[in-house]
N, C-alpha and C positions, 0 to 999 in steps of 0.2 A: 426483541428489545421494546417493541411497541405494546406488547400485551400487558394490560393492567392486572391480569391474573397471576403474573409471575412476580414474586417479591424482588425488590431492588438488589438484595444481597445475592440472590441467585443470578440475576442479570450481570452483576459485577463479576461474579465468579466465572461465568461463561466468557465474559469479555477478557478477563485476565488469562484464562486458558487459551483462548484463540490468539491473543497477543503473544503469549509464550511460544505457541506453535509457529506463528509467523516469524518471530525473531529467530527461532531455531532454523527454519527453512531458509531464511535470508542468509544466515551465517553459512549454511551449507552451500548455497548458491554462490557466495562470494569466493569460495575455494573450489569452484567447478564441480560441486557435488549436487547440484539441483536436478530435479527430475527431468528437466528438458535435456540436459546433457546425457542422461542415461537413455532416454528415448531416442535421441539422435544416434547414440552409439548402437542401439539395437537396429535402427533403420539402416545404418551404414553396413552393419554386418549382414543383415537380411538381404540387402541389395547385392552385396559382394558375393554371397553364397546362393543367390537366386531363390531365396525363400520368400513366399508370398504370405503376407500377414494382414488379415482383415483389421485387426486391432491397430497396427501401425498405419495402415492406409487411412483409417478413420482419424487416428490421433494427429496425423499430419495434413488432414484436409478439413473436415467439418469440426474436429476437435480443437483446431487452432483458430477457429472463427470466434474469437472472444472480443468483446467490445472495449476492453481496457488494455492499453500498452503502457506498462509502468516502468519506472526506473527510480532508484534511490540515488541521490547526488551527494558527492562529497562537498564539504563546506569550503568556500573560498572567502578569505578575508581581504578587505581592501588594505593597501599598504599602511595606512595610518592606524590600523587596529593591530595591536601586538598580541592581544588575547581577548577571549570572550569572558565576561564576568559570569559568575554563577547565577546571577539574577537576570541574565540576558540583556542588560542595559546597552550592550554594544551590538545587539542582534540586527539592528537596522543597517549596519555596515556590511552585512554578509550578502553575498551575491548568489543567486541560484545558478548562474553561469550559462544556462541555455534552456531549451525546451526539449520535450520528448515528443516526436512526431508520430501520429497514428499512421498506420499503413493503409487502411481502407476507409472509405467514406462513412462507414457505420461504426467507427472506432473513436476512442478518445486517447490522447497522449497525456499521461499523468506523471509528472516528475515531482518527487517530494524529498525533503531533507529536514532533519531535525537539527535544532540549534540548542546546545546546552541543555538546560532542564525544562524550559517552558515554551519554547518556540518551535513551530513547524511551518515551513514554507512549502506551498503547493502551487505548481503551475499546471494548468489544464489547457490542452489545445484540441481543436478539431479541424477538419479540413474545410477550407473556405467553400461555401456553396453547398455543403452537405445538408440535405433536408432531414437526415436521420439523427443528427447530433446537434447539441447546443452547449458549448463549453461554459457559457454563463450560467445556464440552468444547472449543469452538472456541478459547478463550483458552489452554487447556492445549496444544493443537496448535500454536498460534502461538508459545508460549513454547518448545516443543520445537524448532521450526524455528530460532528465534533461538539456542538452545543449540547446535544442529547447526552453524550458521554460525560461531558463536564457536569451537567446537571445531575446525572445519575451518581457520579462520584461525590458530588457535594452533598446530595441527600444521604448517601450511605455513611459518609464521614461525619455527618452531623447527628446521626442516629445513635442514641446511647447503646452501648454494647451490653448484651445480657451476660451475667456472670455464669460461668460453668462450674458447678461443684462436683 
């Protein structure tokens, strides 16, 4: 995304493809079809049958040492809000509900939720006293990423389209 040698249209195409894959995998995970469930099933069967697997050993030790613990949240409305408008004018009345706690000192807890068409709420946590993480800096980086995406989309949408004959 940062390379000036890659045209904006190509960057946007890759962004759209990755968003579609993320959406598909999120939908699978919500119905118990995420890869973590399949790996857990393999691990349970291997343990039950006494099968040793270097792959599963790695996947459940070093492979699980990932710095982001994420969760998508359902939207909760305050009682005085009966519905959200399409322009998100009531979005300030929505609550994120809670935080998502990291498990280790080198991790971040990131909880996010979309609201209607134009709002995204993100909560970032880290463990107090950790010298390896800084939730404020991570939040700033995520905000810059969203700004980069917004600017990219603005540039592409304002570029006149070439006619294809």
